[in-house]
N, CA and C atoms as a LAMMPS dump frame, in Angstrom:
ITEM: TIMESTEP
0
ITEM: NUMBER OF ATOMS
681
ITEM: BOX BOUNDS ff ff ff
-5.0000000000000000e+02 5.0000000000000000e+02
-5.0000000000000000e+02 5.0000000000000000e+02
-5.0000000000000000e+02 5.0000000000000000e+02
ITEM: ATOMS id mol type element x y z
1 1 1 N 18.918 -13.895 -2.25
2 1 2 C 18.045 -14.239 -0.716
3 1 3 C 17.59 -15.808 -1.531
4 2 1 N 17.963 -16.853 -0.198
5 2 2 C 17.27 -17.866 -1.018
6 2 3 C 15.818 -17.752 -0.942
7 3 1 N 15.297 -19.109 -2.115
8 3 2 C 13.516 -18.868 -1.673
9 3 3 C 12.708 -20.455 -0.856
10 4 1 N 13.644 -21.014 0.448
11 4 2 C 13.547 -21.082 1.133
12 4 3 C 13.934 -21.175 1.645
13 5 1 N 14.059 -21.294 3.686
14 5 2 C 14.496 -20.706 5.155
15 5 3 C 13.96 -20.936 6.087
16 6 1 N 14.23 -21.94 6.965
17 6 2 C 13.71 -21.649 8.019
18 6 3 C 12.683 -21.14 8.836
19 7 1 N 12.438 -19.329 8.677
20 7 2 C 12.594 -18.521 9.098
21 7 3 C 11.336 -18.609 8.016
22 8 1 N 10.557 -18.752 6.303
23 8 2 C 10.103 -18.732 5.551
24 8 3 C 9.845 -19.34 4.315
25 9 1 N 8.546 -19.306 3.414
26 9 2 C 8.259 -19.799 2.916
27 9 3 C 7.478 -19.478 1.359
28 10 1 N 8.385 -19.619 0.141
29 10 2 C 7.197 -18.842 -0.872
30 10 3 C 8 -17.09 -0.557
31 11 1 N 8.793 -16.879 -0.611
32 11 2 C 8.946 -15.037 -0.742
33 11 3 C 8.527 -14.479 -2.343
34 12 1 N 8.164 -13.044 -2.492
35 12 2 C 7.421 -13.392 -2.917
36 12 3 C 8.559 -11.54 -4.345
37 13 1 N 8.679 -12.121 -5.467
38 13 2 C 9.476 -11.561 -6.352
39 13 3 C 9.076 -10.162 -6.923
40 14 1 N 9.983 -10.016 -7.109
41 14 2 C 9.594 -8.519 -8.008
42 14 3 C 11.357 -7.739 -8.428
43 15 1 N 11.307 -7.78 -9.665
44 15 2 C 12.272 -7.372 -10.816
45 15 3 C 13.309 -8.167 -10.702
46 16 1 N 12.764 -9.016 -10.686
47 16 2 C 13.921 -10.62 -10.283
48 16 3 C 14.857 -11.146 -9.718
49 17 1 N 13.826 -10.797 -9.007
50 17 2 C 15.111 -11.665 -8.058
51 17 3 C 13.766 -11.777 -5.941
52 18 1 N 14.219 -12.234 -6.17
53 18 2 C 12.975 -12.047 -3.9
54 18 3 C 13.764 -11.202 -2.551
55 19 1 N 12.337 -11.099 -2.654
56 19 2 C 12.796 -9.311 -1.908
57 19 3 C 12.241 -9.557 -0.177
58 20 1 N 10.778 -10.724 -0.077
59 20 2 C 9.634 -10.101 0.139
60 20 3 C 9.319 -11.656 1.066
61 21 1 N 9.899 -12.063 2.442
62 21 2 C 10.25 -13.196 2.846
63 21 3 C 8.679 -12.888 2.696
64 22 1 N 8.228 -15.026 3.218
65 22 2 C 6.426 -15.392 4.231
66 22 3 C 6.847 -15.459 5.452
67 23 1 N 6.967 -14.222 5.798
68 23 2 C 7.273 -14.564 7.307
69 23 3 C 5.682 -14.384 8.027
70 24 1 N 4.893 -14.877 9.325
71 24 2 C 4.01 -14.834 10.518
72 24 3 C 5.361 -13.708 11.69
73 25 1 N 3.729 -13.235 12.079
74 25 2 C 3.994 -12.453 13.779
75 25 3 C 5.226 -12.592 14.33
76 26 1 N 5.257 -14.25 14.561
77 26 2 C 6.996 -14.266 15.686
78 26 3 C 7.64 -13.778 15.113
79 27 1 N 8.531 -14.811 13.824
80 27 2 C 8.754 -15.295 12.205
81 27 3 C 9.45 -13.76 12.225
82 28 1 N 7.831 -12.746 12.218
83 28 2 C 8.789 -11.13 11.636
84 28 3 C 9.965 -10.854 12.935
85 29 1 N 9.206 -10.759 13.767
86 29 2 C 10.412 -10.213 15.131
87 29 3 C 11.274 -10.89 15.053
88 30 1 N 11.414 -12.147 15.176
89 30 2 C 12.643 -13.16 15.464
90 30 3 C 13.409 -12.36 14.893
91 31 1 N 13.296 -12.429 13.567
92 31 2 C 14.397 -11.486 12.424
93 31 3 C 15.112 -10.382 12.283
94 32 1 N 16.173 -10.978 12.052
95 32 2 C 17.475 -9.745 12.765
96 32 3 C 17.601 -9.208 11.538
97 33 1 N 17.876 -7.466 11.653
98 33 2 C 17.556 -6.415 11.781
99 33 3 C 16.343 -5.608 11.691
100 34 1 N 15.816 -5.663 13.822
101 34 2 C 14.918 -5.049 13.433
102 34 3 C 15.157 -3.476 13.729
103 35 1 N 16.783 -3.204 13.927
104 35 2 C 16.99 -1.775 14.193
105 35 3 C 17.259 -0.575 13.207
106 36 1 N 17.265 -2.535 12.294
107 36 2 C 17.175 -0.662 10.431
108 36 3 C 15.368 -1.257 10.203
109 37 1 N 14.986 -2.404 10.019
110 37 2 C 13.212 -2.577 9.53
111 37 3 C 12.08 -2.258 10.344
112 38 1 N 13.246 -2.191 11.807
113 38 2 C 11.686 -1.147 12.964
114 38 3 C 11.02 0.518 13.125
115 39 1 N 12.185 1.504 12.223
116 39 2 C 12.403 2.387 11.641
117 39 3 C 12.244 2.431 11.303
118 40 1 N 12.862 2.126 9.784
119 40 2 C 11.807 2.322 8.615
120 40 3 C 10.381 1.024 7.872
121 41 1 N 9.677 0.256 9.122
122 41 2 C 8.621 0.265 8.6
123 41 3 C 7.722 2.055 9.228
124 42 1 N 7.883 2.188 10.262
125 42 2 C 7.281 3.529 10.713
126 42 3 C 7.456 4.55 9.976
127 43 1 N 8.619 5.144 9.697
128 43 2 C 8.465 6.092 8.983
129 43 3 C 7.904 6.216 7.238
130 44 1 N 7.376 4.071 6.519
131 44 2 C 7.174 3.636 5.51
132 44 3 C 5.911 4.304 5.769
133 45 1 N 5.224 4.032 6.943
134 45 2 C 3.496 3.759 7.55
135 45 3 C 2.829 5.425 7.585
136 46 1 N 3.951 6.358 7.878
137 46 2 C 3.615 7.636 8.025
138 46 3 C 4.016 8.384 6.706
139 47 1 N 4.474 8.185 5.784
140 47 2 C 5.004 8.757 4.875
141 47 3 C 4.305 8.747 3.845
142 48 1 N 3.641 7.155 3.967
143 48 2 C 2.907 6.874 2.876
144 48 3 C 0.51 7.433 3.425
145 49 1 N 1.142 7.388 4.522
146 49 2 C 0.137 9.16 5.52
147 49 3 C -0.324 10.193 4.46
148 50 1 N 0.882 10.847 5.153
149 50 2 C 1.004 12.386 4.522
150 50 3 C 0.617 12.067 2.689
151 51 1 N 1.301 11.233 2.324
152 51 2 C 1.333 11.55 0.612
153 51 3 C 0.038 10.993 0.481
154 52 1 N -1.223 10.134 0.764
155 52 2 C -2.363 10.15 0.883
156 52 3 C -2.801 11.512 1.351
157 53 1 N -2.61 12.498 1.625
158 53 2 C -2.57 13.389 2.57
159 53 3 C -2.852 14.535 0.487
160 54 1 N -1.141 14.373 0.914
161 54 2 C -1.027 15.268 -0.614
162 54 3 C -1.474 15.108 -1.731
163 55 1 N -1.38 13.796 -1.765
164 55 2 C -2.593 13.727 -3.233
165 55 3 C -4.555 14.199 -2.505
166 56 1 N -5.197 13.292 -2.244
167 56 2 C -6.312 14.431 -1.164
168 56 3 C -7.095 16.235 -1.464
169 57 1 N -5.163 16.864 -1.063
170 57 2 C -4.979 18.248 -1.142
171 57 3 C -4.727 18.057 -2.517
172 58 1 N -4.202 17.71 -3.388
173 58 2 C -4.085 18.71 -4.834
174 58 3 C -5.223 18.513 -5.862
175 59 1 N -6.576 17.79 -4.894
176 59 2 C -7.747 17.694 -5.576
177 59 3 C -8.024 17.507 -7.383
178 60 1 N -6.636 16.545 -7.266
179 60 2 C -6.731 16.011 -9.184
180 60 3 C -7.793 15.173 -9.152
181 61 1 N -7.971 14.153 -7.83
182 61 2 C -8.436 12.667 -8.848
183 61 3 C -7.852 11.893 -7.279
184 62 1 N -8.217 11.002 -6.427
185 62 2 C -8.151 10.213 -5.417
186 62 3 C -8.355 8.788 -6.182
187 63 1 N -6.76 8.573 -5.38
188 63 2 C -6.323 7.289 -5.261
189 63 3 C -7.946 6.55 -5.689
190 64 1 N -7.05 5.207 -6.065
191 64 2 C -8.339 4.151 -6.344
192 64 3 C -8.615 3.623 -5.113
193 65 1 N -8.626 2.936 -4.059
194 65 2 C -9.403 2.28 -2.964
195 65 3 C -9.818 4.103 -2.937
196 66 1 N -9.755 4.948 -2.043
197 66 2 C -10.807 6.356 -2.067
198 66 3 C -11.891 6.241 -2.887
199 67 1 N -11.861 5.695 -4.236
200 67 2 C -12.614 5.984 -4.957
201 67 3 C -13.617 4.835 -4.454
202 68 1 N -13.394 3.1 -4.437
203 68 2 C -14.057 2.745 -3.814
204 68 3 C -14.623 2.751 -2.987
205 69 1 N -13.907 3.415 -2.59
206 69 2 C -14.539 3.494 -0.33
207 69 3 C -15.568 4.403 -0.57
208 70 1 N -15.679 5.601 -1.284
209 70 2 C -16.655 6.925 -1.865
210 70 3 C -17.435 6.262 -2.513
211 71 1 N -18.011 4.794 -2.894
212 71 2 C -18.48 4.068 -3.986
213 71 3 C -19.372 3.004 -3.108
214 72 1 N -18.935 2.734 -2.526
215 72 2 C -19.495 1.901 -1.259
216 72 3 C -20.352 2.514 -0.147
217 73 1 N -19.43 3.577 0.339
218 73 2 C -20.267 4.87 0.686
219 73 3 C -22.113 4.743 0.986
220 74 1 N -21.622 5.901 -0.255
221 74 2 C -22.882 6.179 -1.018
222 74 3 C -23.385 5.726 -1.606
223 75 1 N -23.716 4.147 -2.331
224 75 2 C -24.201 2.949 -2.362
225 75 3 C -25.317 2.304 -1.289
226 76 1 N -24.566 2.292 -0.556
227 76 2 C -24.793 1.305 0.768
228 76 3 C -25.595 2.183 2.097
229 77 1 N -25.217 3.602 1.887
230 77 2 C -25.135 4.373 3.019
231 77 3 C -24.9 4.872 4.111
232 78 1 N -23.624 4.941 3.889
233 78 2 C -23.114 3.773 5.599
234 78 3 C -21.863 5.303 5.103
235 79 1 N -21.358 5.999 6.435
236 79 2 C -20.029 7.178 6.535
237 79 3 C -18.54 6.832 5.734
238 80 1 N -18.206 7.226 5.268
239 80 2 C -16.8 6.958 4.402
240 80 3 C -16.038 5.987 5.245
241 81 1 N -15.622 6.069 6.757
242 81 2 C -15.128 5.604 7.643
243 81 3 C -15.528 4.329 7.624
244 82 1 N -16.849 3.916 7.772
245 82 2 C -17.055 2.659 7.974
246 82 3 C -17.234 2.419 6.544
247 83 1 N -16.996 2.652 5.505
248 83 2 C -16.968 2.26 4.163
249 83 3 C -15.315 1.572 4.759
250 84 1 N -14.365 2.468 4.743
251 84 2 C -13.851 1.972 5.193
252 84 3 C -12.918 1.058 5.183
253 85 1 N -13.385 0.951 6.677
254 85 2 C -13.69 0.018 7.196
255 85 3 C -13.857 -1.843 6.945
256 86 1 N -14.947 -0.818 6.598
257 86 2 C -16.124 -2.457 6.037
258 86 3 C -15.152 -2.833 4.543
259 87 1 N -14.477 -2.054 3.747
260 87 2 C -13.604 -2.372 2.621
261 87 3 C -12.303 -3.059 3.242
262 88 1 N -11.103 -3.121 4.604
263 88 2 C -10.479 -3.505 5.142
264 88 3 C -11.154 -4.816 6.092
265 89 1 N -12.249 -5.113 6.144
266 89 2 C -12.331 -6.124 7.122
267 89 3 C -12.693 -7.162 6.543
268 90 1 N -13.414 -6.868 4.241
269 90 2 C -13.343 -8.266 3.749
270 90 3 C -12.378 -8.326 2.288
271 91 1 N -11.302 -7.565 2.882
272 91 2 C -10.296 -7.582 2.352
273 91 3 C -9.14 -8.938 2.798
274 92 1 N -9.053 -8.184 4.078
275 92 2 C -8.476 -9.768 4.975
276 92 3 C -9.314 -10.326 5.284
277 93 1 N -10.387 -10.903 5.056
278 93 2 C -11.198 -12.263 5.122
279 93 3 C -10.445 -12.59 3.371
280 94 1 N -10.566 -11.414 1.959
281 94 2 C -10.277 -12.409 1.059
282 94 3 C -8.968 -12.88 1.445
283 95 1 N -7.761 -12.954 2.566
284 95 2 C -6.312 -13.371 1.898
285 95 3 C -6.672 -14.813 2.622
286 96 1 N -7.447 -14.704 2.953
287 96 2 C -7.176 -16.62 3.78
288 96 3 C -7.479 -17.551 2.607
289 97 1 N -8.522 -16.87 1.535
290 97 2 C -6.94 -18.163 0.612
291 97 3 C -6.428 -18.444 0.148
292 98 1 N -5.122 -17.831 -0.05
293 98 2 C -4.305 -16.87 -0.126
294 98 3 C -3.027 -17.327 0.869
295 99 1 N -3.376 -17.424 2.381
296 99 2 C -2.723 -17.748 3.127
297 99 3 C -1.26 -16.396 3.087
298 100 1 N -2.241 -15.311 2.412
299 100 2 C -1.451 -14.589 3.966
300 100 3 C -1.536 -14.751 4.681
301 101 1 N -0.136 -13.943 5.616
302 101 2 C 0.345 -13.922 7.215
303 101 3 C 0.404 -12.375 7.554
304 102 1 N -1.08 -11.914 8.986
305 102 2 C -0.063 -10.938 9.029
306 102 3 C 0.083 -10.873 10.376
307 103 1 N 0.939 -8.906 10.375
308 103 2 C 1.816 -9.239 11.146
309 103 3 C 1.78 -7.839 11.715
310 104 1 N 2.938 -7.345 12.008
311 104 2 C 3.341 -5.965 13.207
312 104 3 C 2.79 -5.095 12.421
313 105 1 N 3.256 -5.279 11.16
314 105 2 C 2.513 -4.249 10.295
315 105 3 C 1.167 -3.741 9.494
316 106 1 N 1.149 -4.935 9.456
317 106 2 C -0.396 -4.844 9.186
318 106 3 C -1.669 -4.666 10.699
319 107 1 N -1.143 -3.965 12.044
320 107 2 C -1.937 -4.047 12.748
321 107 3 C -1.149 -1.929 13.322
322 108 1 N 0.09 -1.952 12.445
323 108 2 C -0.192 -0.844 12.536
324 108 3 C 0.238 -0.207 11.311
325 109 1 N -0.4 -1.235 10.219
326 109 2 C -0.827 0.365 8.915
327 109 3 C -2.024 0.189 9.281
328 110 1 N -3.595 0.144 10.307
329 110 2 C -3.95 0.665 10.22
330 110 3 C -3.885 1.433 11.878
331 111 1 N -2.916 1.187 12.16
332 111 2 C -3.352 2.599 13.737
333 111 3 C -2.651 3.998 12.839
334 112 1 N -1.6 3.746 11.89
335 112 2 C -0.785 5.015 11.939
336 112 3 C -0.588 6.059 10.749
337 113 1 N -1.668 5.296 9.693
338 113 2 C -1.593 5.591 8.417
339 113 3 C -2.86 6.622 8.412
340 114 1 N -4.223 6.715 8.813
341 114 2 C -4.564 7.501 9.242
342 114 3 C -4.824 8.97 10.53
343 115 1 N -3.678 8.682 11.239
344 115 2 C -3.415 9.273 11.464
345 115 3 C -2.052 10.347 10.821
346 116 1 N -0.903 10.057 10.926
347 116 2 C -0.647 10.758 9.66
348 116 3 C -0.864 10.885 8.486
349 117 1 N -2.071 11.1 8.192
350 117 2 C -2.882 12.006 6.909
351 117 3 C -3.32 13.452 7.354
352 118 1 N -4.211 12.796 8.52
353 118 2 C -4.556 13.974 9.494
354 118 3 C -3.228 14.547 10.015
355 119 1 N -3.066 13.946 11.028
356 119 2 C -1.699 15.203 10.337
357 119 3 C -0.641 16.097 9.436
358 120 1 N -0.929 15.014 8.541
359 120 2 C -0.241 16.083 7.304
360 120 3 C -1.39 17.766 6.674
361 121 1 N -2.322 17.48 7.379
362 121 2 C -3.71 18.017 6.866
363 121 3 C -3.458 19.489 7.523
364 122 1 N -2.684 19.2 8.782
365 122 2 C -3.276 19.896 9.665
366 122 3 C -1.994 21.939 8.999
367 123 1 N -0.411 20.773 8.922
368 123 2 C 0.478 22.105 8.025
369 123 3 C 0.721 21.529 6.019
370 124 1 N -0.118 21.026 5.561
371 124 2 C -0.28 21.164 4.077
372 124 3 C -0.75 22.085 3.283
373 125 1 N -0.068 23.07 3.056
374 125 2 C -0.834 24.342 2.622
375 125 3 C -1.28 23.852 1.154
376 126 1 N -2.514 25.361 1.496
377 126 2 C -3.629 24.351 -0.183
378 126 3 C -2.633 24.871 -1.11
379 127 1 N -3.087 24.47 -2.79
380 127 2 C -2.797 24.95 -3.928
381 127 3 C -3.384 25.921 -4.47
382 128 1 N -2.397 26.565 -4.544
383 128 2 C -3.569 27.881 -5.753
384 128 3 C -3.027 28.032 -6.532
385 129 1 N -3.402 26.854 -7.331
386 129 2 C -3.156 27.101 -8.977
387 129 3 C -2.871 26.017 -9.512
388 130 1 N -3.32 25.817 -11.334
389 130 2 C -3.072 24.169 -11.468
390 130 3 C -1.743 23.823 -11.233
391 131 1 N -1.115 24.632 -11.808
392 131 2 C 0.754 24.393 -11.728
393 131 3 C 0.894 24.119 -10.522
394 132 1 N 0.742 24.309 -8.809
395 132 2 C 1.175 23.539 -7.563
396 132 3 C 0.292 21.957 -7.297
397 133 1 N -1.448 22.209 -8.342
398 133 2 C -1.738 20.975 -8.211
399 133 3 C -2.044 19.795 -8.209
400 134 1 N -1.014 19.927 -9.795
401 134 2 C 0.796 19.652 -10.421
402 134 3 C 0.711 18.95 -9.909
403 135 1 N 1.944 19.584 -8.631
404 135 2 C 2.892 19.905 -8.722
405 135 3 C 2.751 18.306 -7.502
406 136 1 N 1.473 19.041 -6.702
407 136 2 C 0.579 18.157 -5.194
408 136 3 C 0.722 16.754 -6.074
409 137 1 N 0.349 16.402 -7.294
410 137 2 C -0.139 14.897 -7.654
411 137 3 C 1.015 14.609 -7.884
412 138 1 N 1.928 15.208 -7.863
413 138 2 C 3.422 13.897 -8.612
414 138 3 C 3.82 13.65 -7.783
415 139 1 N 3.857 14.346 -6.373
416 139 2 C 4.16 14.149 -4.802
417 139 3 C 4.295 13.444 -4.565
418 140 1 N 2.783 13.136 -5.062
419 140 2 C 1.82 13.082 -4.168
420 140 3 C 1.952 11.368 -4.582
421 141 1 N 2.058 10.217 -5.787
422 141 2 C 1.637 9.599 -6.606
423 141 3 C 3.472 8.875 -6.998
424 142 1 N 4.593 10.164 -6.313
425 142 2 C 5.726 8.962 -6.369
426 142 3 C 5.783 8.993 -4.515
427 143 1 N 5.133 9.412 -3.491
428 143 2 C 5.956 9.26 -2.101
429 143 3 C 4.505 8.149 -1.883
430 144 1 N 3.786 7.799 -2.614
431 144 2 C 2.364 6.51 -1.889
432 144 3 C 3.417 5.372 -2.767
433 145 1 N 4.007 5.17 -3.394
434 145 2 C 4.432 4.416 -3.922
435 145 3 C 5.689 4.136 -3.59
436 146 1 N 6.514 4.926 -3.054
437 146 2 C 7.716 5.39 -2.348
438 146 3 C 7.449 4.478 -1.525
439 147 1 N 6.812 5.055 -0.606
440 147 2 C 7.028 4.861 1.655
441 147 3 C 5.907 3.517 1.031
442 148 1 N 4.935 3.109 0.457
443 148 2 C 4.507 1.835 0.299
444 148 3 C 5.436 0.723 0.427
445 149 1 N 6.457 1.108 -0.925
446 149 2 C 8.141 0.296 -0.345
447 149 3 C 8.512 0.154 0.343
448 150 1 N 8.897 1.55 1.042
449 150 2 C 9.536 0.904 2.018
450 150 3 C 8.668 0.395 3.352
451 151 1 N 7.686 0.824 3.087
452 151 2 C 7.526 0.132 4.894
453 151 3 C 7.521 -1.168 3.859
454 152 1 N 6.218 -1.639 3.133
455 152 2 C 6.668 -3.994 2.562
456 152 3 C 8.23 -4.072 2.999
457 153 1 N 9.088 -3.826 2.389
458 153 2 C 10.517 -3.466 2.454
459 153 3 C 10.547 -3.885 3.489
460 154 1 N 10.648 -3.604 4.755
461 154 2 C 10.818 -3.819 6.529
462 154 3 C 10.275 -5.236 7.296
463 155 1 N 9.852 -5.546 5.623
464 155 2 C 9.771 -6.943 5.938
465 155 3 C 8.491 -7.37 8.248
466 156 1 N 7.831 -6.142 7.596
467 156 2 C 6.988 -6.941 8.798
468 156 3 C 5.402 -7.355 8.508
469 157 1 N 5.292 -7.325 7.718
470 157 2 C 3.927 -7.871 6.849
471 157 3 C 3.042 -6.556 6.221
472 158 1 N 2.292 -6.815 5.929
473 158 2 C 1.219 -5.485 5.033
474 158 3 C 0.642 -5.482 5.198
475 159 1 N 0.048 -4.084 4.681
476 159 2 C -1.579 -3.951 5.694
477 159 3 C -2.651 -4.832 5.066
478 160 1 N -3.889 -4.348 4.663
479 160 2 C -5.224 -5.265 4.358
480 160 3 C -4.687 -4.488 2.898
481 161 1 N -5.306 -4.238 2.036
482 161 2 C -4.999 -3.737 0.37
483 161 3 C -3.259 -4.486 0.565
484 162 1 N -2.248 -3.779 0.572
485 162 2 C -0.976 -4.306 0.7
486 162 3 C -0.617 -6.453 0.082
487 163 1 N -2.027 -6.719 1.361
488 163 2 C -1.6 -7.651 1.54
489 163 3 C -2.623 -8.188 0.499
490 164 1 N -3.388 -8.325 -0.487
491 164 2 C -3.825 -8.975 -1.662
492 164 3 C -2.547 -8.862 -1.975
493 165 1 N -1.84 -7.396 -2.743
494 165 2 C -1.153 -7.341 -3.854
495 165 3 C -0.346 -8.88 -3.498
496 166 1 N 0.427 -8.105 -2.439
497 166 2 C 2.05 -10.036 -2.1
498 166 3 C 1.421 -11.089 -2.223
499 167 1 N -0.083 -11.506 -1.718
500 167 2 C -0.613 -12.714 -2.144
501 167 3 C -0.857 -13.066 -3.537
502 168 1 N -0.769 -11.848 -3.843
503 168 2 C -1.568 -12.391 -6.137
504 168 3 C -0.623 -12.556 -6.813
505 169 1 N 0.851 -11.107 -5.99
506 169 2 C 2.492 -11.67 -6.471
507 169 3 C 2.606 -13.011 -6.27
508 170 1 N 2.621 -13.902 -4.997
509 170 2 C 3.314 -15.141 -4.349
510 170 3 C 2.843 -15.875 -4.615
511 171 1 N 1.284 -16.048 -5.817
512 171 2 C 0.578 -17.472 -5.941
513 171 3 C 0.552 -16.858 -7.668
514 172 1 N 0.581 -15.937 -8.651
515 172 2 C 0.763 -16.253 -9.617
516 172 3 C 2.033 -16.307 -9.689
517 173 1 N 2.913 -15.509 -8.886
518 173 2 C 4.746 -15.289 -9.54
519 173 3 C 4.201 -14.214 -10.928
520 174 1 N 3.779 -13.066 -10.642
521 174 2 C 3.276 -12.322 -11.434
522 174 3 C 4.494 -10.977 -11.264
523 175 1 N 4.992 -10.549 -11.455
524 175 2 C 5.722 -9.363 -11.545
525 175 3 C 4.976 -8.175 -10.529
526 176 1 N 5.665 -7.647 -9.528
527 176 2 C 4.557 -6.586 -9.221
528 176 3 C 4.519 -6.1 -9.135
529 177 1 N 4.574 -5.194 -10.558
530 177 2 C 4.523 -3.908 -11.275
531 177 3 C 2.932 -4.434 -11.553
532 178 1 N 2.644 -5.624 -12.496
533 178 2 C 1.562 -5.626 -13.243
534 178 3 C 0.283 -6.508 -12.222
535 179 1 N 1.183 -6.849 -11.385
536 179 2 C -0.404 -7.265 -10.068
537 179 3 C -0.753 -5.841 -9.169
538 180 1 N -0.5 -4.812 -9.178
539 180 2 C -0.595 -4.117 -8.262
540 180 3 C -1.247 -2.897 -9.433
541 181 1 N -1.042 -2.726 -10.484
542 181 2 C -2.029 -2.334 -11.901
543 181 3 C -3.332 -2.652 -11.972
544 182 1 N -3.353 -4.513 -11.69
545 182 2 C -4.078 -5.267 -12.262
546 182 3 C -5.474 -4.269 -10.871
547 183 1 N -5.227 -4.836 -10.184
548 183 2 C -5.611 -4.013 -8.623
549 183 3 C -6.01 -2.876 -8.808
550 184 1 N -5.115 -1.544 -8.958
551 184 2 C -4.868 0.049 -9.402
552 184 3 C -6.987 0.304 -10.302
553 185 1 N -6.36 -0.479 -11.526
554 185 2 C -6.92 -0.649 -12.518
555 185 3 C -8.609 -1.309 -12.259
556 186 1 N -8.529 -2.631 -11.248
557 186 2 C -9.847 -2.955 -10.773
558 186 3 C -10.285 -1.859 -9.81
559 187 1 N -10.189 -1.85 -8.77
560 187 2 C -10.177 -1.052 -8.347
561 187 3 C -11.506 0.185 -8.228
562 188 1 N -10.703 0.75 -8.892
563 188 2 C -10.762 1.734 -9.609
564 188 3 C -12.166 1.613 -10.536
565 189 1 N -12.693 0.908 -10.557
566 189 2 C -13.475 0.774 -11.873
567 189 3 C -14.541 0.364 -11.331
568 190 1 N -14.566 0.05 -10.747
569 190 2 C -15.489 -0.814 -9.732
570 190 3 C -15.838 0.327 -8.499
571 191 1 N -14.587 1.391 -7.764
572 191 2 C -16.047 2.282 -6.861
573 191 3 C -16.816 3.165 -8.618
574 192 1 N -15.527 3.107 -9.431
575 192 2 C -16.474 4.397 -10.665
576 192 3 C -18.224 4.08 -10.968
577 193 1 N -18.585 2.006 -10.78
578 193 2 C -19.302 1.868 -10.882
579 193 3 C -20.23 1.86 -9.885
580 194 1 N -19.878 2.04 -8.461
581 194 2 C -20.046 2.484 -7.039
582 194 3 C -21.025 3.531 -7.312
583 195 1 N -20.521 4.167 -8.106
584 195 2 C -20.726 5.837 -8.087
585 195 3 C -19.32 6.392 -7.593
586 196 1 N -18.292 6.212 -7.397
587 196 2 C -16.959 6.978 -7.059
588 196 3 C -16.906 7.838 -8.063
589 197 1 N -15.543 9.228 -7.548
590 197 2 C -16.148 10.218 -8.781
591 197 3 C -14.163 9.803 -9.074
592 198 1 N -14.295 9.911 -9.988
593 198 2 C -12.578 9.845 -10.764
594 198 3 C -12.722 10.991 -11.495
595 199 1 N -10.59 11.038 -11.124
596 199 2 C -10.264 12.424 -11.337
597 199 3 C -9.376 11.8 -12.519
598 200 1 N -8.272 12.923 -12.648
599 200 2 C -7.145 12.528 -13.433
600 200 3 C -5.479 12.208 -12.687
601 201 1 N -6.251 12.383 -11.511
602 201 2 C -4.902 11.724 -10.168
603 201 3 C -5.697 10.466 -10.226
604 202 1 N -6.826 10.02 -10.321
605 202 2 C -6.865 9.083 -9.793
606 202 3 C -6.655 7.505 -10.85
607 203 1 N -6.537 8.239 -12.139
608 203 2 C -6.218 7.481 -13.283
609 203 3 C -4.335 6.728 -13.612
610 204 1 N -4.525 8.526 -13.752
611 204 2 C -2.721 8.413 -13.057
612 204 3 C -2.189 7.659 -12.427
613 205 1 N -3.07 7.032 -10.809
614 205 2 C -2.029 6.99 -10.126
615 205 3 C -2.126 4.977 -9.495
616 206 1 N -3.949 4.674 -10.67
617 206 2 C -3.927 3.21 -10.92
618 206 3 C -2.611 2.498 -11.922
619 207 1 N -1.692 4.069 -12.816
620 207 2 C -2.122 2.778 -13.769
621 207 3 C -0.332 3.282 -13.9
622 208 1 N 0.271 3.882 -12.12
623 208 2 C 2.065 4.175 -12.37
624 208 3 C 1.629 3.032 -11.527
625 209 1 N 1.626 3.526 -10.514
626 209 2 C 1.396 2.567 -8.84
627 209 3 C 1.835 1.896 -8.513
628 210 1 N 1.264 -0.04 -9.915
629 210 2 C 2.453 -1.019 -10.191
630 210 3 C 3.79 -0.875 -10.246
631 211 1 N 3.971 0.282 -11.256
632 211 2 C 5.275 0.221 -11.936
633 211 3 C 6.83 1.232 -10.949
634 212 1 N 6.025 1.355 -10.651
635 212 2 C 7.062 2.901 -9.12
636 212 3 C 7.256 1.458 -8.051
637 213 1 N 5.896 1.135 -7.433
638 213 2 C 6.542 0.319 -6.272
639 213 3 C 7.089 -0.867 -6.969
640 214 1 N 7.076 -1.319 -7.872
641 214 2 C 7.703 -2.245 -7.954
642 214 3 C 9.613 -1.992 -8.803
643 215 1 N 9.661 -0.819 -8.899
644 215 2 C 11.046 -0.238 -9.268
645 215 3 C 11.487 0.354 -8.146
646 216 1 N 11.05 1.102 -6.83
647 216 2 C 11.521 1.195 -5.509
648 216 3 C 11.866 0.309 -4.643
649 217 1 N 10.402 -1.008 -4.98
650 217 2 C 10.791 -2.397 -3.286
651 217 3 C 11.975 -3.333 -4.087
652 218 1 N 12.454 -3.791 -4.751
653 218 2 C 14.115 -4.138 -4.63
654 218 3 C 15.012 -3.344 -3.995
655 219 1 N 15.129 -2.154 -3.966
656 219 2 C 15.734 -1.535 -3.872
657 219 3 C 15.795 -0.671 -1.911
658 220 1 N 14.858 -0.723 -1.651
659 220 2 C 14.634 -0.376 -0.393
660 220 3 C 14.412 -1.967 0.678
661 221 1 N 14.495 -3.007 -0.087
662 221 2 C 13.758 -4.007 0.174
663 221 3 C 15.437 -4.425 2.35
664 222 1 N 14.603 -4.928 3.435
665 222 2 C 15.6 -5.57 3.409
666 222 3 C 15.581 -6.263 3.547
667 223 1 N 17.311 -7.027 3.7
668 223 2 C 17.709 -7.844 3.178
669 223 3 C 17.836 -9.564 4.669
670 224 1 N 16.62 -10.253 4.995
671 224 2 C 17.181 -10.694 5.928
672 224 3 C 18.086 -12.439 5.664
673 225 1 N 18.833 -12.177 6.696
674 225 2 C 20.002 -12.989 7.011
675 225 3 C 19.519 -14.29 7.526
676 226 1 N 19.352 -15.539 6.981
677 226 2 C 19.142 -16.805 7.487
678 226 3 C 19.516 -17.446 9.085
679 227 1 N 18.412 -17.883 9.522
680 227 2 C 19.253 -18.16 10.462
681 227 3 C 19.198 -19.356 11.402
């Protein structure tokens, strides 16, 4: 994939090659391979939401952003949902100096991930022991990274938190694995300082999400032909 095209500029590198092109919402919709990209976007977002709930059900520790949300909720005295929305707004404001471009995926991320998590909560059985909890944790971590890469690879734009990653990758030219790990660790630490609850799962998610997303992303990203 070339690094400068009529549709976008400054593609985002992952594992040694360009896989994500920087497109605005109109360019995302005009770009080719929509019959592959749009279903992939939906599968990625729904799978991501379900994976979040698998991790929560494991009881071994929430993802880094959930720890931060809990910490903000306790520190400010607002509900978990309100804290989630507040953090999303703050992160979106942080997009401005990075010149990140919201897209269809940004909106659907907000609309579908929570719904998918709630739906998954209705059908996922509670773990019956440590072995099952550990299995849920492993499935949740791998699923979270895989479906994150799937929806990002559809090239319809990132959600608020993933846009922070793609923006920093583009600006720093550092690998996805390194940038994502740095964000996960920083967010988890900030949440813990604010009063959020850490678990073994939180630590594992923080140190494995970056390498896993960096591994999966080149394999599932949809190549968009130049026009």
